[in-house]
N, C-alpha and C positions, 0 to 999 in steps of 0.2 A: 641308152645302153651303149657300153663300149664295144668296139669291134676290133678284130685282129685280121690281118691278111695272112693267109697260109698258102704255101705252094704244095700242090699234089701232082702226081703224074696224071697223064691223060687217061690211063687205064683206071686209076682210082676215081677220077672224075666221072667216067662213064658208068662205073659200078654204083657210085652214089646217085647219079642221075637216074639210073634204072630202078633204084629202090624208092625214089622220091615220088610221091603222089603229086598231082598237078596243084593241089592246094597247100602243099608243104614247102617250107623253105629248106635250104641246105642245112641251116642250123637245126631245124626241127628233126631232120633225118639223122644228123650226126648225134644229137642228144638221144634220139630213140635207139639208135644202134649201140650207144655206149652206156646206156643205163644198166644198172644191175638187174639181172633177170634170174628167176629161178629156172631150174631145168625144164619144168613143165611148160613154162611160158616160152622158152626157147624152142622146144619141140613143136608147140602149136604154131610158132612163127614160121617154121619151115614149110608149112602147108603141104607136106608130102603125105602125111598119114594122120588123120584125126583119130583113127582107130588106135594107133600106137599111143597117142597122148591120152586117150580115154582109158586105155588099159593101165597105163602108168598111174593115172589119177586114182583109179579104182584100187590098185595095189597100195598106194600111199594111204588111202582112207582105211583099208583093212589093217594095215600095219599100225596106224594110230589107235584103232579099236582094240588091238591085241593086248591082252593083259600079261604082264611080265611076272614071273615068279622067281623067287630066290632059290637057288640050288646050291647046296653045300657039297663040296667035292672032297 
């Protein structure tokens, strides 16, 4: 695998290190942080309120079940 050396600030390094689990590499954490996420995944990753994420998921499911009807104006 090819590698690249990058320069980051000490503050950025400390923030990356704080997010990294002991069994993860910095590459792992950078890839995890930069992958495309949907909104619900992002809210769950905040770990601040699982209730909020659950409510959003429930609303999304109800929206998908709703039947749309055509209205002529």
